[in-house]
N, C-alpha and C positions, 0 to 999 in steps of 0.2 A: 562417452558419457557427457563430455563438454558440449559436443554438437547437439545432443539431445536436450540438454539444459538451455542452450541458446535458442533452439526451436521452440521449446515450451514457453520460456519467458518472453521471447520475442513475439510469438504468436498471441499469447494472452495480452501482452502490452498493446499490440496493434489492434486486436479485437476490442479491448476495453476503451482504447482511445477513440475508435470509431463509434462505439456506443455512447461515450460521453459527448461526442460532437453531435450525434443524432438526437440525444435527449436534451441538448442545450436549450432550444426554444421552448417556452412554456406552452404555447398554443392552447390555451383554455384549460389546461390541466390544473388540478388543485396544487397549490404551492408546496404542500408537504410531500406529495408524491414526486413532484419535480425535484425537490431538494434531496429526497432520499435516493432517487435514481442517479441524479447527477453526482451526488456525493459518493455513492457506491462506485460508480464507474470511473470517476476521475481519481479516486483514491486507489482503486485497483490498478489503474494505468500508471500512476506515479510509483507505486511499489514495484510493479513489473518492470518499468523502464529503469528504475534504480538497480534492480538485481541484474538486468540485462547489461547495463553499463559495467557493473562489477564483474560480470563474466567476461566482458571484453577486455577490461583492464588487467585482471589476474588470469593469465593463460595457463592455469594449472590443469593437468590431465589426470591427476591422482583421483582415484575413485572416492576416497574418503573426503577429499575437499569438495568434489562435485556433489556427493550425497549431502554433505553439510549445507552446501548452498541451496540445494533443492528443498531440503527440509526447512531451512531457514526461510526460504522464499514462500513456502506454503504457510508457515506460521505468520510471517509478516503480511502476506496477502490477506489472510483471514482477519487479522487485527485491523488492517487498513479498511477492509470492506465493512466491518462492523462499525468502525469509527465514522466512516464516510456516510453510511446509511443512517447513522444517528442524527444527522442534520435534518432528516425528515421529521424526527420527533421534535426537534427544536421548532420547526415551522408549524407543526401540528399544535404544539403548546401555544405558540403565538396566536394562531387562529382561534383555538378553542377558548383560551382565557383572555384574549385581547390584550396581550402584554407586549413589551418591547423585546427586541432580540436579546439584550443583555440578561434580562430576568428569565427568559426561556432557555437561554444557553446554560444558565447555572444548573438547571435540572439534568442536562445531558453532558455537562462538561467533564465529569469523571470518566465516562465511557469514551468520549471523543479524545480528550487529552491523554488519557491512559492508554488507549489503543494505539494512537499515533506514537506515543513514547515507547511502547513495547516494540512496535514495528521498526522504529528508528534504532533502538538498542539491538535488535536482531541483526539489522543490516550492518551496524557498526561492529558488532561482534564477529560477523562473517568476514568483514573487510580486514579486521585486525588479525584474525586467524589466517587468512590467506596471505596477508603481508608477512606474517612470521614464517609461513611455509615457504614463501618465495625467497626471503633473504636468508643467507647462510648464517649459522650461529658462529659468532666470533669468540674464540677463547683467548685467555690471557697469555 
């Protein structure tokens, strides 16, 4: 199960990193489409690489731990993708209403900050769980 998780997270991490690099140049696209695509792919890449490194650090072969990591990864990936794609909404508001980044960001800040916070909390929870599984319980 650990090797399957490594293949899944590593494959998605590599693929989304390549997509983020591919979508980096604007090349005449509208700014909000560019921001949405780049935010989506770079956020997915960051979440994937984070869980991939977590899998490399904690070498647990327990099925329960691996399932927890896989489910946590799916949740964190979804939150990161939604948060990253929300940058497209920020730039759309900037274009449509001719406002600054700060005022446009206020409209989508709950989704962006909330999504990234949830993804980070999932990753931290998975790391804490795996750390507690790794270290033996010390009695008095």
